[in-house]
N, C-alpha and C positions, 0 to 999 in steps of 0.2 A: 567553713564560714568563720569570719573574725568575731570573736566573742568579746563582750564588754568586760572591762577591767575595773576593780574597785577604785583605782586611782582616778579614772575618768569620772566615776560616779561622785567621788569626793569633790572633784573639780566643779561639777555641775551644781552640787549643793552649795559650795562656797560662793559661786557666781551669783546664784539666786539669793542667797542670804545677804550678800553685800550689793544688791542690785542698784541702790541709789548711788553708790560710789562708781559702779560700772557705768551707769547711765551718765553721770557727770563727766567721767573721763571721755566717753564717746562724744558727748556734746562739745567738749573743748577741742577734741581732735577733728571733728567735723567742721567746726567753725574755722579752725586753722587751715584745713584743706580747702575750704571754700575760697579763702584768700590766696592760698598757694597755687591753685589751679589757674588763676589769672596770670601767673608768672611763667607758666609753661609755654615755650615757643612752639609754633606749628610750622612744619616744613612741607610744602606741596610739590617739591622738586623730586620726582622719582629717580632721576639720575644721581642725586646726592647720596643715594643708598647703594650705589654700585661698590664692589670691593675696591679697596685702596690700590690694589695691584692691577686693576683693569686698565687697558691702554688709554681709554678716554679720560679716566680719572687722573692717571699719571700726567696726561697731556695738559689737563686743566691746572694741576698743581704747578707744573713747570711754567706754564704761561703766567700764573700769578706771581711767581718768583722772578721771572725774567722781565716782565713788562709792567710798568707802573699803571698803564692805562687798563682799566677793566673792560670786560667784554660787553658790548652794547646789549641791552635786554628789553628794549621797547621801541616801537615805531609810532610816530604821530603824523597823521595826515590832516591837513587843514584845507577845507573846501573853499573855492572861489576867492582866492587871495592873490594880490598882485606881488610881483617880485620885490618891490620896495617894502611892502608890508611884511612879507615873509622874512626878509633880511632883518627887519626891526624885531620881529617876533623871536628870531633866533637869539638875539642879544638878551631879551627879557627872560627867555627860558633858561639861559646860562646863569642868570642871577638867582634862580630859585634854589633854596636850601634843599639838598637831596638830589639835585640834578648835577651829576658829576661831569657829563660831557654831552654836547649836542653836535651832531655831525650833519652838515648840509652842504649844498653845492659850493659855498664859499671855502670850505675846508679842502676841497679837491681842486680849487682854482689856483693852482700853483704859480701862475704867471699874472695874477691879479687883473684878468680881463674883465671889463665892466659886464655885469650880468646881462644887460640889455643887448650886448653884442656877442654873447656866447652862442654857439651853434646849438640847434635843438638836440643833436646827438649827445652833446656834453651836458645839457640840462636835464634830459628826460629821466635820468636816474633819481633826481631830487625834485623836479618841477615839471608837471605835465598837465595840460588842459586846464590851467588855472588852479591846480592842486599842488600844494607843497608837502613833501614827505621828509620828515626829520628822523634821524636815527639817534636814540637817546640811550645814555648810560645812567641808570638810576640807582641810588643807594638802596640796597636790599633791606637795610634795617628800617627804612621808612615804611609807613603804612599806606593804605589806599588813599588817604587824604592828599598825598603828594600828586596823585593822578588828577584829583579835583582841582588842585592849585594850577597844574599845567593847563588844564582845559580853560581855566578862568582867565588866562592871559590874552585871549582873543575873543571877539564877538562872532567870529566865523565858526561854522560847524566843524567840530573836531572828531576824529576817529582814531582809536588807539588799539594796538595789538602788541604781542610780544610776551616773552617769558615773565617779566615783572607784572604785567597786566593780568596774565592768566593766574599766576600764583596768588596775587592779592585777591582776585575774584574768588578763587577756591577757598582761601582762608576765611574771608569775610562771610561768604555764603555758608561755609561749614559751621561757623559759630552760631549763625541764626538757625540753620536747619537742624543741628543736633538738639537744640532746646525744644523745637517743635516736635521732633521725632520722639524724644524721651517723654515729653508731656503726654502726647497721644498714646504712646505705649503704656504709660502708667495708668491713664484713664481706662484703657481697654482691659488691663490686668485687674484693676479695681472692679470693673463691671463683672468680669468672670468670677472673681473671688466672692463678690456679694452673692452670686448665684449658688456657690458651693460651700461657703463657710456658714457658721451658726450665728454669727453676730455681725451687725453692721459696722462695728468698730474694728473688728479683726482685719478686714482688708486694708484699711487705712494704716493701721499699726504695722502690718506686714510690709506694705509698700514703703512706709516711712523708714523702717529698718533697712530695707533693700536699697533705697535711695541713699541712705547714710553710707552704706558700703561703697556705692558708686562714687560718691563725693570723696571718700577716703582714697579710692583708687586714683581719681583724677588729680587730687592734690599731691599724692606721693609720686606722681610722674615728674615732680620737680627734680628728683634725683637723676632723671635722664636729660634734663635741660630742655630738650626739644623732642617732640614726637611728630610723626608723619600726619598728613591730613587724613589718611585712611584710619590711622589709630585714633585720632581725635574724634572722628565721626562714629566709628564702629564700636570703640571700646565700651562706652557707657551703655549703649543699646544692647550689645551682645552680653555684657556682664549681667545686666538685669534679666535678660531673656533666658540665659542658660542656667542661672542660679536661683530663679524664683521657685523652682520645684523643691529646693532644699528647705526653704521656709514653709512651703505648703505641706510638705511631707511631715515636718515636725509638728505643725499645727494640727494636722489630721491625727497623728499619733497621740497628741496631747488630749484631743477630744475623746479618743478611744479610752485612754487611761482615766479620764475624769469620771467615767462610768464605773471604774473599779476602785478608785481611791477617793476618799472624801476630802483629803487635803490636796488643794490645787498644786502646791509646791512639789509634793511627792509625785503627783501625776505628771508634772513637767519633767522632773528628774527621770522618771521611767520612760517618758517619751523620748528624751534626749538619748538615754542609754539604748533604747530599742532602735532608734533611727540611725545610730552612729555607723553601723556596718554599711547599710545601703548608701547613706549620704556620703560617707568617706569614699567608698568605691566609686560612686558617681563623680565626685569632685576630682578624685585622683585621675580618672580616665579623661575627664575634661581638661585638666591641667596638662596632662601628657599630650593630648591632641594639640593644644595650643603651643606647648614647648617644642613640639616637632618643628614648628615654624622657625625657631631660633637656629636650627641647623642649616637654614638656607644661606647660601653664599651671598645672595642678595639681601642686604642688611635690613630692609624694611620688614622682613620676616622676624628678625630678632626684636625689632621695635614693637611690632604688633604682638608677637608671642609673649614677651615679657609683661607687657601691660595687661593683656587678657588673662594670663596665668595669675598675675598678682591680684587682679580683680576677683577671680574665682576664689582664691585663698582668703581674701578679705571678706567676701560674701559668706564663705564657710565659717569664718570666725564670728561674723555677725549673727549667723543663723544659730550658733551654739552659745552665744553670750548675749548679744544685744536683743535678739528676739525674745528669749525666755525672760530676761529682765523686764522688757517692755510689757510683755503679756502679764507678768506677775504684778507689775506696778499699776497696770490699768485693768486688772481682772474684774473689778467692780463695774467699770464702764462697759466691759465686754459682756458681763452678765446682764446688765440693765438693757443693753441693746440686742439681746439674743433674739433670734427668730428662727423659724423653721426653714432650713435651707431649701431653696427651690430645686436644687439637684443634690440629693444626699448621696446617691451612688450611681453607678453606671450599669445597672442591671439590664437596661435596654440594649446598651452596647454589647454587654456580655451575651445576651440572648441572640443578637444578630451575629456576633462573632461565632457562636457555637454552630449556627446554621451554615455559615459561609466559610468556615475555617479551612476546609479541604480545598475548595476551588480557589480561595484566596492564596493559599500556600503554593498551589500549582501555578497560578498566574504569576506570582512573584518570581518563582524560580524560572519560569518561561521568559520573563522580561529581563532577568539578570544576565543570562548567557549572551544574547545578542548585544546587550549594552556594554559588556566588557570590550567588544570590538568597536562598536559605534562611537563610544566616547573618545577613542583615540583618533578619530577622523575629523575632529573639530578644526576650524580655522581660527586664528588668533591675531589680536593686536598685542604688541609687546611694550609699546611706550605709552605716552600720555597724549599724543597728538589727536586721538579720537575720543578723548575723555570728556568732551562737552556735548550736551544735548543739541539736537539740530536747531532748535529755536533759541539757543543761548545768545546773549548779547555779544559774548566773546567771538563766536563764529560769525555773527552778523557783521561786526565791525571789521574783522579780519578779511571777510569776503569783499567788503567795500574797498579796502586797500588793494587787494589782489586784482579787483576789477579795473583799477586805474593803472597800477604799477606792476601788476603781474605777480606770480608766485615768487617768493624770496626765501631761499633756504641757505643760510650762511654756515660755512665751516672755516676752520683756521688750520692751516698747515704750517708747521714749524720745522725748518731745516737748519743745519749748521751754518753759522754766519761766515762770510769771507770767501765763499766759493761761488763767485758771481757768474762764471761761465756755466757751471752746472745749473745754477738757479735760473739763468736766462733760458736754457734749453727746457728746463722743467716747466717754466711759465708758458712757453710757446706751446708745449704739448697740452697743458691744462686748458689753455684758451681754445683749443680745437675740439674739446670734449662737447658732446651733444648736451644741450640744456645748460651750458655754462654761460652765465650772463656777464660776470665781471671777475677779473683776477687782479687784486690790488696788492702790490708789493713795492718795496723801496727800489728794487732793481727795475721793476716795470715802469716806475715813475721817472727815475733818473737815467736809466740805461746802465749797462754793465761797466762803462768806461768813466763815468763821472764819479769823483770821490764823494763818499757819503758825508764827509765833513762839511761840504758846502750846502747840504740839504738843511732846510729849517728844522730846528730841534723839535718843534711841535709835531712835525710829520715823522721825522726819523725815530723818535722814541716810541711811536705807536707800532712801528714795523721792524725795528732793529734793536736787539739787545747785545750784550757782550758776547753771548754764546749762540743766539738764534736769530734767524731772519724769519719774520712772520708774514705769511701769505694768506690773505683773506679771499675766500672763494664764495661766490654767490651764484646759486643755481636756481633754475625755475622748476623745482621739483617739490612735491609734498615732503614733509618731514619723515613720515613713515609710509613707505611705498616700496615695492620691489625694485622699481627703477632707481629710487634714491639709494637703496642698499647696493645695487649694482654700481652706481656712480661712486660710492665710497670705496668699494673694492677696486674700481678702476683708478681712482686717485692714489690709493695705496700702491697699486702695481706700478704706476708711472713714477711715483716718488722712490720706490725701491730700485728702479732701474738706475737712478742717478745718485741715490744716497744709501742703498742697502737698507738696513734696519734703523739707520740713524735719522729718523724723522718722527714727528708726533702729529697726530691729527685729532681735532676736537670739534664738537658741534652736536646739535640735537640728534641728527640722524646717526652720527657715530656712536653716541651714548646709547641710543635705542638698539643699534646693532650689537653692542656689548651686552645690553640688558637682555636681549633675546638669547644670546649664548649662555649667559649666567643663569637665568631663571629656568630655562629648559633643562639645564644640567641639574637643577635642584629637584626636579619632579620626582624621580624614582627615589632619591635619598629621603626627601621629606615624607612622602607617602609610606615608604617602607618602614622608616623609623617610627612614625606615628602608629601604624597598624601593629607592628611587633610589640611596641611598648604597651599599647592598650591591651593586647592579647596577654602579655605577661602579667599585668595587673589583674586581669580577670582570672588567670590561672591561680594566682595567690588568693584571690577572693573566694573562688568556687572550689578550690582544692581539687582540680581536675582539668582535663583538656577538652572534653566534648562540648560542654556548655560555652566555655570561652571561645572556642572555634566557631560555634554556631552564632554567637552574638556578634563577633567580629565580622564574619562573612555576611551576616544579615545587614549590618549597617554599611559595610563596603558596597554591598549590592545596591542599597538605596542610593548611595552616592553615584555609582556607575549609571543607574537608571536616570537620575537627575541630570547628569552631565552628558548623557546621550541625546537628550531632547534638543539642545541647541543645534546639533548636527542635522536632526530631522526637520527642524524649522528653518534651517539656512541662516542661523544667527552667528555672527562672528563674535568670539569671546575675547575678553581681556585675559591674557594668560596669567597675570599676577592674581587676578580675581579668582580664576579657576583654582589655582594652587592654594591660595589662602582659604577659600571656602571649603575645599576638600578636607583640610585639616580641622577647620571649625566644625563642620558637620560631623566628622568622626568623633571629636571630643564631646560635642554637646548632645547628640542624639543617642549615643550609646548608653546614656543615662536611662533612657526609657526602657531599653532592653534589659538593663541590670535590674531596674525596679520590678519589671514583670517576672524575671527569672527568680529573683530573691523571694518575692512573695509567693510564687508558685511552689518553690521548694518548702517554704514555711507551711503553706496550706496542705501540700501533699503529705508532709510528715505528720500533720495533725489529723487528717481524715483518711489517708491511704487510697482515696479514689481520685485518679488523675483527672477525669473529666470534671468532677465537682471542684477539684482544686483549681483548675484553670478557670472555671466559671467564677469562683469566688475571687480569684486573682484579678480578673478583668473588672469585676464589679467594684472592687476596692481601689485598684490602681489606675483605672482608666481616667478618673477625674483629674488626678494629679498630672498624668501624662498629657491629657488633652489641654489642660490649662497652660502647662509649660510649653507644649508644642504650638498651641494657638498663639500664645504671646510671642514666641520666637518667629512663627510664620508671619504674624501681623507686623512685627518689627522689620522683617525683611521686606514686606510689602511697602511699609512706610519709607524705608531706605530707597526702594526702587522708584517710588512716586515723587519723593520730595527732593532727593539729592541732586544738586547741579552737577556734581562730579559723576561723569558717566561710568567710571570704573566702580564707584561705590553703588551707583544705581543698579548696575548689573549684578554686583555681588549681593545686593538685597534680593533681587529676583531669584538668584541661585540658592540663597539661604532659605527663602520662603518655600520654594519648590522642594528643595531637598529635605527640609524639616517636615513638611506635610507628607511626603512620601515615606519618610522614616517613621513618623507617628502612625500612619496607616498600616505600614508593614508590621510594626511591633504589636499593634492591637488586633490585627486580623490574620497575618501570616505566621508570625513567630509562635503564637499559642499552639497551632497544629504541629509545628516542628518540635516543641517541647513535649507535646502529647506523644508524638512518635518516638522520641527518645525514651520517655518514661515507659512506653509500651514495650520497648526493646530491652528494658532493664538498665539503660544508660544513666537514668536518674532514679535514685532510691527514695522510696516513700518512708 
């Protein structure tokens, strides 16, 4: 075990002695971070986190360099509008600040035929059954107020869809939802703490310190510039939920030493000294679990891993500095509001555990082995096309557009400029593809024999650069669907026939295909790195191999059981959520196993009776484990129930279920395993 050092004790005494200065510094830092957190950008585009060398990312970079016109990112459908009104609305839309381009039928009317005389086949792409459909290119730096201004340009009913609309919806809803989730999680934590702590003031002071650490983490995200929507929603909730036990454990130790030491400051110093080993081991394993995410090739893992790891370290710092200073500063208030805790110990849980420990351990092992196989059989979504709830306004409006104009899945194919004959043959083959609606290119508009110099510049600059010819493909396929992925592969095959490898393809489905390849490749690497790193920390902590192996396999077993349930219930999972939650569960719930094992060794060495030692361990430790586990479980439930983002909602469900399984296994199955090891002489009393 890691022993306390005089240097650490001197540090604790110095912090407590200068507590007013420490509290003042924390107050300044927290106020500064409250302001800084408003300056941190939020990115909801999953494709933006693909590796820089992925084909779709390279294609997007080249397109931005070669073509001044940006890619359209929104669609606007206006109900029951005449052609004349629709033409006037287009002009008004183009005048709005933030609307970079508006594409409608007039833009493809190359010969200026009066709209009233155009054939239905020419109009149906943009105007059908009295409904006008505009394709918009909007400035991504603008907020959702741009959408409101667009809708305000007409009295007719408007329906909007597209990447810009989805991203702004996710960002705006996330900002509202994260506040609601954090507030409810805080209230739940306070309720549990009031039941188990000795003073009515202590829960509020504890949560105040923890929330301070959360604010520090959110504000220091400014160094990253932008964080993902996942990180923005999950970081605050997870930081609070996984680190609340550090604060609880120190407070419980402080209460124990108050009975031994008359001086409260000395009691706090001894509590910090005695807590250091367990809390440090717990925090290090949690950080390692989160840092494993940074090894993902898919860079959202780096984003989330860094923020969560930073949050745990800031919580750890606050637990050993801000909490003791706050408790010492307000100890008179704590004493005045003292009460008999409604739940002082978990002797009832310990009694139940002693009765069911053997069948609980057998059941746990029996569930683990089939789960190892079952969790590999899950089906997955890889992109964000299914990330909205069924009753979401986003899906409702998108369905309205599709009902009138059909499915629309756009991709952009870029081929070397100047090879008109090859491009003409390519276009003819693409047009014959099943589910292909439109193929738009300069060669298709003008023909292969007309000089491009006579084409209007407004048209040519969108489809031709110095190096590339841009071909816009529109298909009637969902963005994430096996048939869409097959279509992408077919487009690549056709392009390769005429251009070899000298072509680039971009689009939502293309990015999702790359995403699927990248994150499935991350699975073994991230899980293996996380498990091995946690195991090595446990080896250093327990100075042996047996207990670290037992704890690692217990928590991994809980994760396998949790991840096997979606297969049994027929639920399709988001792969990115599965991968992230696996690492989060490993890092956060192994703390419970460490706490039980550490306390068991301490009690076993003190009394020499393994059964009595495990009974005392559960009596003392179960309260801390249950508070932390229930807060983390409740936070997951809140994420699942409140989040508009379907990926985050599912991650919340996985988090809640995995945490509850881990908490139950640690309290009821792990004790029997520790008893078995002690009985075989693997653990020394």
